[in-house]
N, C-alpha and C positions, 0 to 999 in steps of 0.2 A: 853580820857580815863584816868582813875586813875592809878597810878603805884602801882604793888603790893608791891615792894620794893623800897623805895627812901632813898639815902643816900647823905648828903651834908656837906661838911667842916670837912670831917672825918680826926682826926689827932691822933696820938699816939706818946708820948714822953716816954723815959726811962731816967730820969733825964735831962741832958742837951742834950742828943742826940735825934734827931728828926727822927723818923723811917718813919712816914708818916704825911703829911701835905695837907690839903684841897682837899682830894680825894672825888669824887662824882660818883653816880650811879643811875640810874632808870631802874627798870625792870617791864615791862608790861605782861600782860597775853599773852601766846604764843611766847615770845620772848626767844631767844637764846642768853647769853651773855657771853663774854670772858674778862679777865682782862689779858692784855698782858704787857709786858715791860722787861727791862734788869736785869740781877740779881742785887739783892740790890735796886730796886725800891720801894719796899713796898707792892708786891701783897700779899704774904702770911699774912702780917700783918693786909691789908685791909679785907681780907676774914677772917680773925679771929675776927677782930672787929666786922663785920657784924653778925658772927655766935655766938656771945657772949662769945668766948673764952678768948678775951682780952676786957677789958674796954676801952672806947675811952677817949683820953685827951681833944678831942673837937669832936662834932658831932651833927648832926640832922640825926636821923635814924628813919624811918616809916615803918612799916609793915601793910598792909590793912589799912592805916591810923591812926594806933596806934602808939604812941611814944615807942620806944624799946631800946633806948639809955640806956645802962648800964644793961639791963636783961642778966641774964646768960645763959649758953647752957642748963640748966635744964628746964628754964621757955619758952625759944623761940619755942621749939617744941610743946609744950602744947597750944600755940595761933595758931600753923600751919606753922611754919617756920622750915623747915628741910633741 
C-alpha cells in the first residue's frame, strides 16, 4: 500500500548547528503515528519541516506521491495536507 506521507533523510541546519539529521517516517491510511524522543531530539523541528513551517536543509518529502519539499504552510493544505 502506498504511503499517504513519506519523508526520508529529513535534515534541518541553522548555520553550523544540526537540529535534525536523517529523520524518516511513512504514514499509511488508517495509521496513527507518534513522534517520541527526549527533549532536544528534534521532534518539533521534524513536524515543522513536514508541515512546511520550516524549509528542510535536506529531505525527500512526498504526500500522495507528490514532492512537497519546500512547499510552504499555505500551499500544503491546498493539496490536502493539514
